[in-house]
MILOMI-641158 format. One record per residue (C-alpha): x, y, z; residue number from 1. Coordinates in nm, 4 decimals, m for minus. Last residue first. Example, Ala and Ser with C-alpha at 12.3 -4.5 7.8 and 13.67 -1.06 7.14 Angstrom:
       px       py       pz pos
   1.3670  m0.1060   0.7140   2
   1.2300  m0.4500   0.7800   1
This chain:
       px       py       pz pos
  m5.9314  m3.2238   2.2457 368
  m5.8907  m2.8719   2.3884 367
  m5.5185  m2.8427   2.3060 366
  m5.5718  m2.9220   1.9394 365
  m5.4109  m3.2453   1.8111 364
  m5.0937  m3.2988   1.6134 363
  m4.8614  m3.3242   1.9191 362
  m5.0956  m3.5828   2.0690 361
  m5.0472  m3.8227   1.7790 360
  m4.8864  m4.1072   1.9727 359
  m4.8364  m4.4270   1.7706 358
  m4.6381  m4.2793   1.4866 357
  m4.5506  m4.3781   1.1254 356
  m4.7121  m4.0641   0.9816 355
  m4.9287  m4.2753   0.7446 354
  m5.0121  m4.5142   1.0260 353
  m5.1097  m4.2215   1.2518 352
  m5.3226  m4.0861   0.9699 351
  m5.5076  m4.4187   0.9266 350
  m5.5609  m4.4520   1.2977 349
  m5.7337  m4.1102   1.3087 348
  m5.9468  m4.1941   1.0038 347
  m6.0735  m4.5194   1.1616 346
  m6.1344  m4.3678   1.5033 345
  m6.3273  m4.0637   1.3700 344
  m6.2945  m3.7767   1.6167 343
  m5.9415  m3.6983   1.4828 342
  m6.0790  m3.6254   1.1368 341
  m6.2984  m3.3444   1.2624 340
  m6.6811  m3.4031   1.2216 339
  m6.8299  m3.3290   0.8842 338
  m6.8429  m3.0651   0.6132 337
  m6.6982  m2.7963   0.8431 336
  m6.7339  m2.4820   0.6310 335
  m6.5049  m2.1831   0.6241 334
  m6.1757  m2.3682   0.6823 333
  m5.8372  m2.3505   0.8525 332
  m5.9312  m2.1391   1.1535 331
  m5.7798  m1.8151   1.2971 330
  m5.8186  m1.6632   0.9493 329
  m5.6364  m1.4421   0.7030 328
  m5.8505  m1.4450   0.3905 327
  m5.7644  m1.4544   0.0191 326
  m5.9867  m1.3921  m0.2771 325
  m6.0872  m1.5308  m0.6110 324
  m6.3575  m1.4912  m0.8705 323
  m6.2274  m1.5540  m1.2219 322
  m6.0197  m1.8486  m1.1045 321
  m5.6835  m1.9071  m1.2730 320
  m5.6562  m2.2801  m1.3411 319
  m5.4724  m2.4940  m1.0878 318
  m5.2018  m2.7355  m1.1940 317
  m5.1318  m2.8082  m0.8225 316
  m4.7667  m2.9042  m0.8126 315
  m4.7110  m2.7676  m1.1625 314
  m4.7415  m2.4089  m1.0423 313
  m5.0424  m2.1795  m1.0446 312
  m5.1230  m2.2625  m0.6831 311
  m4.7649  m2.1834  m0.5773 310
  m4.7731  m1.8458  m0.7533 309
  m5.0952  m1.7660  m0.5671 308
  m4.9118  m1.8362  m0.2370 307
  m4.6181  m1.6154  m0.3281 306
  m4.8469  m1.3203  m0.4011 305
  m5.0155  m1.3853  m0.0641 304
  m4.6737  m1.3832   0.1011 303
  m4.6062  m1.0314  m0.0281 302
  m4.9420  m0.9195   0.0979 301
  m4.8718  m1.0564   0.4433 300
  m4.6125  m0.7807   0.4893 299
  m4.2589  m0.7500   0.6268 298
  m4.1631  m1.0862   0.4851 297
  m3.9593  m1.3708   0.6365 296
  m4.0469  m1.5602   0.4377 295
  m4.1778  m1.8560   0.2435 294
  m4.1713  m2.2183   0.3469 293
  m4.2479  m2.4933   0.0960 292
  m4.3205  m2.8545   0.2078 291
  m4.5660  m2.9204  m0.0770 290
  m4.8674  m3.0205   0.1286 289
  m4.7706  m2.8042   0.4348 288
  m4.7589  m2.4831   0.2410 287
  m4.5941  m2.2589   0.4982 286
  m4.6053  m1.8770   0.5049 285
  m4.3865  m1.6590   0.7299 284
  m4.4431  m1.3038   0.8548 283
  m4.2146  m1.0675   1.0453 282
  m4.3280  m0.8160   1.3027 281
  m4.1800  m0.9941   1.6016 280
  m4.3081  m1.3362   1.4959 279
  m4.6005  m1.4097   1.2691 278
  m4.6889  m1.7468   1.1210 277
  m4.9354  m1.8169   0.8420 276
  m5.0154  m2.1798   0.7594 275
  m5.1754  m2.2626   0.4260 274
  m5.5337  m2.3537   0.3285 273
  m5.6462  m2.3980  m0.0300 272
  m5.9648  m2.3284  m0.2194 271
  m6.2446  m2.4792  m0.4193 270
  m6.4912  m2.4308  m0.7071 269
  m6.5979  m2.0791  m0.6143 268
  m6.2499  m1.9401  m0.5332 267
  m6.0545  m1.9188  m0.2106 266
  m5.7022  m1.8873  m0.0818 265
  m5.7074  m1.9238   0.2974 264
  m5.4063  m1.8017   0.4957 263
  m5.4074  m1.9513   0.8418 262
  m5.3191  m1.8593   1.1972 261
  m5.0312  m1.8895   1.4416 260
  m4.8882  m1.5998   1.6415 259
  m4.5437  m1.6263   1.8011 258
  m4.4842  m1.3961   2.0940 257
  m4.4166  m1.6846   2.3352 256
  m4.1341  m1.8197   2.1150 255
  m3.9525  m2.0844   2.3224 254
  m4.2682  m2.2205   2.4884 253
  m4.4654  m2.1908   2.1607 252
  m4.2133  m2.3900   1.9552 251
  m4.2945  m2.7637   1.9846 250
  m4.6569  m2.7859   2.0853 249
  m4.7585  m2.4832   1.8831 248
  m4.5686  m2.5990   1.5744 247
  m4.7415  m2.9397   1.5925 246
  m5.0844  m2.7812   1.6406 245
  m5.0345  m2.5527   1.3372 244
  m4.8983  m2.8490   1.1404 243
  m5.2086  m3.0555   1.2139 242
  m5.4355  m2.7655   1.1170 241
  m5.2498  m2.7068   0.7880 240
  m5.2624  m3.0777   0.6978 239
  m5.6336  m3.0850   0.7902 238
  m5.7063  m2.7786   0.5720 237
  m5.5118  m2.9360   0.2852 236
  m5.7007  m3.2648   0.2859 235
  m5.7990  m3.5440   0.5195 234
  m6.1497  m3.6733   0.4788 233
  m6.4256  m3.6934   0.7358 232
  m6.6805  m3.9685   0.7111 231
  m7.0198  m3.8458   0.6009 230
  m7.2915  m3.6592   0.8032 229
  m7.1730  m3.3201   0.6919 228
  m7.2257  m3.4081   0.3248 227
  m6.9715  m3.3476   0.0489 226
  m6.7508  m3.6013   0.2243 225
  m6.3943  m3.4906   0.2463 224
  m6.1442  m3.6530   0.0097 223
  m5.8947  m3.9178   0.1270 222
  m5.5384  m3.7927   0.1778 221
  m5.3342  m4.0684   0.3376 220
  m5.4363  m4.3324   0.0848 219
  m5.3230  m4.1093  m0.2008 218
  m4.9705  m4.0704  m0.0728 217
  m4.8449  m3.7318  m0.2063 216
  m4.9187  m3.5493   0.1216 215
  m4.7227  m3.8116   0.3251 214
  m4.3794  m3.6427   0.3109 213
  m4.5264  m3.3020   0.3817 212
  m4.6650  m3.4148   0.7162 211
  m4.3457  m3.5714   0.8518 210
  m4.3720  m3.3398   1.1565 209
  m3.9929  m3.3335   1.1810 208
  m3.9694  m3.1780   0.8304 207
  m4.2139  m2.9010   0.9236 206
  m4.0217  m2.8361   1.2451 205
  m3.6902  m2.8140   1.0596 204
  m3.8436  m2.5754   0.8075 203
  m3.9903  m2.3596   1.0838 202
  m3.6488  m2.3573   1.2523 201
  m3.4867  m2.2320   0.9303 200
  m3.7454  m1.9571   0.8998 199
  m3.6720  m1.8698   1.2655 198
  m3.2975  m1.8405   1.1977 197
  m3.3462  m1.6062   0.8939 196
  m3.1066  m1.6358   0.6015 195
  m3.3816  m1.5563   0.3462 194
  m3.3086  m1.1794   0.3272 193
  m3.6432  m0.9893   0.3664 192
  m3.9206  m1.0068   0.1115 191
  m4.0484  m0.6669  m0.0003 190
  m4.1169  m0.7366  m0.3691 189
  m4.4798  m0.6208  m0.3792 188
  m4.5527  m0.9248  m0.6027 187
  m4.8611  m0.8544  m0.8049 186
  m5.1917  m0.9342  m0.6402 185
  m5.3882  m1.0060  m0.8450 184
  m5.6286  m1.1258  m1.1112 183
  m5.8153  m0.8304  m1.2592 182
  m6.1798  m0.7466  m1.2897 181
  m6.3092  m0.9959  m1.0330 180
  m6.6229  m1.1743  m1.1414 179
  m6.9813  m1.1136  m1.0406 178
  m7.1488  m1.1134  m0.7001 177
  m7.5216  m1.1074  m0.7345 176
  m7.7780  m0.8614  m0.5983 175
  m8.1231  m1.0113  m0.5219 174
  m8.2441  m0.7102  m0.3277 173
  m8.4203  m0.5996  m0.0057 172
  m8.3553  m0.2934   0.2082 171
  m8.5418  m0.3175   0.5387 170
  m8.6955  m0.0768   0.7904 169
  m9.0477  m0.0988   0.6530 168
  m9.0132  m0.2581   0.3079 167
  m8.7690  m0.1078   0.0649 166
  m8.7517  m0.3111  m0.2604 165
  m8.5186  m0.4255  m0.5295 164
  m8.5715  m0.7689  m0.6830 163
  m8.4581  m0.7690  m1.0430 162
  m8.5645  m1.0422  m1.2884 161
  m8.4499  m1.3029  m1.5311 160
  m8.1141  m1.1442  m1.6147 159
  m8.0138  m1.1656  m1.2506 158
  m7.8784  m0.8397  m1.0985 157
  m7.5138  m0.7430  m1.1093 156
  m7.2107  m0.6800  m0.8960 155
  m6.8396  m0.6463  m0.9867 154
  m6.5576  m0.7066  m0.7491 153
  m6.2583  m0.4791  m0.6874 152
  m5.9456  m0.6200  m0.5256 151
  m5.7336  m0.5662  m0.8387 150
  m5.8574  m0.2105  m0.8607 149
  m5.9414  m0.1639  m1.2284 148
  m6.2880  m0.0331  m1.1440 147
  m6.5483  m0.0400  m1.4205 146
  m6.8152   0.2317  m1.4510 145
  m7.1229   0.1112  m1.6394 144
  m7.3532   0.1731  m1.3416 143
  m7.6521  m0.0154  m1.2129 142
  m7.4641  m0.2982  m1.0334 141
  m7.2286  m0.0499  m0.8690 140
  m7.5223   0.1402  m0.7218 139
  m7.6721  m0.1839  m0.5871 138
  m7.3436  m0.2834  m0.4345 137
  m7.3183   0.0614  m0.2738 136
  m7.6683   0.0247  m0.1300 135
  m7.5714  m0.3045   0.0320 134
  m7.2483  m0.1509   0.1623 133
  m7.4541   0.1186   0.3343 132
  m7.7020  m0.1426   0.4515 131
  m7.4260  m0.3411   0.6194 130
  m7.3900  m0.0685   0.8838 129
  m7.7201  m0.1948   1.0249 128
  m7.9956   0.0400   1.1510 127
  m8.1366   0.0543   0.8029 126
  m8.2009  m0.3211   0.7991 125
  m8.0407  m0.5587   0.5537 124
  m8.2136  m0.8279   0.3472 123
  m8.0451  m1.0395   0.0772 122
  m8.2466  m1.2573  m0.1621 121
  m8.0722  m1.5510  m0.3281 120
  m8.3428  m1.7767  m0.1977 119
  m8.2048  m2.0559   0.0182 118
  m7.8526  m1.9244   0.0875 117
  m8.0035  m1.5766   0.1221 116
  m8.2484  m1.6900   0.3915 115
  m7.9722  m1.8590   0.5893 114
  m7.7551  m1.5491   0.5856 113
  m8.0572  m1.3373   0.6771 112
  m8.1308  m1.5641   0.9752 111
  m7.7649  m1.5729   1.0914 110
  m7.7349  m1.1935   1.0591 109
  m8.0371  m1.1584   1.2882 108
  m7.9079  m1.4182   1.5323 107
  m7.5763  m1.2337   1.5834 106
  m7.2901  m1.4136   1.7541 105
  m7.2602  m1.7258   1.5366 104
  m7.3237  m1.5350   1.2250 103
  m7.0584  m1.2834   1.3297 102
  m6.8096  m1.5661   1.3787 101
  m6.8962  m1.6957   1.0367 100
  m6.8371  m1.3538   0.8856  99
  m6.4887  m1.3715   1.0238  98
  m6.3307  m1.2369   1.3454  97
  m5.9547  m1.2816   1.3903  96
  m5.8424  m1.1093   1.0726  95
  m6.1229  m0.8579   1.1086  94
  m6.4924  m0.8209   1.0578  93
  m6.7534  m0.5566   1.1493  92
  m6.6782  m0.3228   0.8649  91
  m6.6720  m0.6136   0.6173  90
  m7.0360  m0.6921   0.6896  89
  m7.1661  m0.6747   0.3331  88
  m6.8385  m0.8031   0.1835  87
  m6.8241  m1.1131   0.3984  86
  m7.1961  m1.1504   0.3384  85
  m7.1457  m1.1822  m0.0404  84
  m6.8626  m1.4329  m0.0082  83
  m7.0363  m1.6553   0.2496  82
  m7.3568  m1.6468   0.0449  81
  m7.1995  m1.7485  m0.2867  80
  m6.9844  m2.0005  m0.0879  79
  m7.2774  m2.1995   0.0558  78
  m7.2317  m2.4716  m0.2002  77
  m6.8669  m2.5321  m0.0967  76
  m6.6608  m2.7152  m0.3577  75
  m6.3805  m2.9165  m0.1995  74
  m6.3734  m3.1862  m0.4597  73
  m6.3833  m2.9312  m0.7348  72
  m6.7067  m2.8841  m0.9281  71
  m6.8389  m2.9923  m1.2639  70
  m7.2019  m2.9048  m1.3305  69
  m7.5016  m3.1340  m1.2749  68
  m7.4574  m3.1270  m0.8972  67
  m7.5674  m3.4481  m0.7302  66
  m7.8587  m3.5299  m0.4939  65
  m7.9212  m3.8960  m0.4124  64
  m7.8274  m3.8577  m0.0465  63
  m8.0386  m3.5525  m0.0092  62
  m8.3594  m3.6865  m0.1645  61
  m8.5487  m3.7291   0.1575  60
  m8.3878  m3.5292   0.4353  59
  m8.1074  m3.6758   0.6514  58
  m8.2336  m3.6310   1.0048  57
  m8.0753  m3.4169   1.2724  56
  m8.3880  m3.2003   1.2587  55
  m8.2823  m2.8373   1.2140  54
  m7.9288  m2.8992   1.0813  53
  m8.0644  m3.1664   0.8363  52
  m8.3257  m2.9220   0.7081  51
  m8.0549  m2.6575   0.6790  50
  m7.8516  m2.8885   0.4581  49
  m8.1245  m3.0124   0.2359  48
  m8.2374  m2.6574   0.1632  47
  m7.8732  m2.5488   0.1149  46
  m7.8240  m2.8209  m0.1479  45
  m8.1346  m2.6938  m0.3282  44
  m7.9917  m2.3416  m0.3052  43
  m7.6667  m2.4594  m0.4630  42
  m7.8628  m2.6269  m0.7395  41
  m8.0586  m2.3095  m0.8128  40
  m7.7358  m2.1100  m0.8118  39
  m7.5845  m2.3375  m1.0762  38
  m7.8907  m2.3126  m1.2976  37
  m7.8933  m1.9346  m1.2801  36
  m7.5272  m1.9121  m1.3782  35
  m7.2677  m1.7906  m1.1357  34
  m7.0248  m1.5276  m1.2775  33
  m7.0061  m1.3713  m1.6224  32
  m6.7023  m1.5658  m1.7410  31
  m6.8958  m1.8772  m1.6352  30
  m6.8794  m2.0083  m1.2797  29
  m6.8261  m2.3760  m1.1990  28
  m6.4478  m2.3242  m1.2372  27
  m6.3190  m2.6191  m1.4336  26
  m6.1262  m2.8800  m1.2446  25
  m5.7766  m2.9395  m1.1309  24
  m5.7656  m3.0132  m0.7581  23
  m5.6974  m2.8128  m0.4512  22
  m5.9206  m2.9739  m0.1882  21
  m6.1373  m2.7817   0.0426  20
  m6.2223  m2.7093   0.3980  19
  m6.2162  m2.3462   0.4862  18
  m6.2900  m2.1298   0.8300  17
  m6.4388  m2.3004   1.1455  16
  m6.7369  m2.1607   1.3297  15
  m6.9901  m2.2531   1.0537  14
  m7.0670  m2.6083   1.1681  13
  m7.1933  m2.4844   1.4986  12
  m7.4515  m2.2810   1.3119  11
  m7.7615  m2.4602   1.4459  10
  m7.6039  m2.4964   1.7873   9
  m7.5779  m2.1144   1.8115   8
  m7.9424  m2.1040   1.7056   7
  m8.0480  m2.3388   1.9767   6
  m7.8439  m2.1870   2.2600   5
  m7.9556  m1.8332   2.1689   4
  m8.3221  m1.9297   2.1745   3
  m8.4760  m1.9434   1.8327   2
  m8.6788  m1.6547   1.7003   1
């Protein structure tokens, strides 16, 4: 077992929540979920990745590796594991505490997370609440009953062999996440009247940031490197993070009760980050890249329905993903592919040039 300092360092990349680009591409899952070949390639990527995390050296073959199936620019090869473990440990998670926080805090969960990303085998112990959910997944995989709950997910075992075992205090399986039954949510229709002073102020703040005006300029939005040792890009998660910092610097003193976090819309081939703002029981959603502000709303669910409508619009031309979900998060990404954009001098200067500014302090986190 690694010392706490070492294993926390090993998962430092996992303490932020989703980097990706919304782009038009085929979902890398078939109608039946991930294919065997696709999962094998994701596990090969994971092997390179963890080797690099352990040694700090780029492993042989990593730089030449390419996926043979089409993926979005923000495709996250660890997503099959992130998604499964989010469900396994749902009882220990919250809006402000994701599976990646739990991995950071619990070395046993970290080790099983890593093991699953490499092998597809999940292990839970009988003293863990995750085992109850693990058993439920197995039960669902072995029944013909289909749930029409729009948030329901199907589970299955691989066609080429089932792993199901109890060894000592551990339940072991190779359960797979399958597709959602029904794309949702439908619009709950509980939006409040739009003539809201704070919504107007959010729009003015977004316009003053100039972020939306540069989102269509190709040179201002370079893609993220697939590899964590590459140069950082600047995509939707960076736009959302910059706007969050800008709102904080400009409005927090006047609105001390304001809460700033992110809404992450996710699917296997990509995802999208938006800004979620809460003030006095009302919720607001901002898509920085298109300049749209939604709200106020009494529920986040209503804003989620608005967000999915945006992604199906002409601005993004996104196909409907079979497996999809949304997450409220204190961070704008699930996987940090490389260092933050503002730590790279070339990228930081490029963004300042795009914004037409010389001082970018209002766009940076307080602790930088």
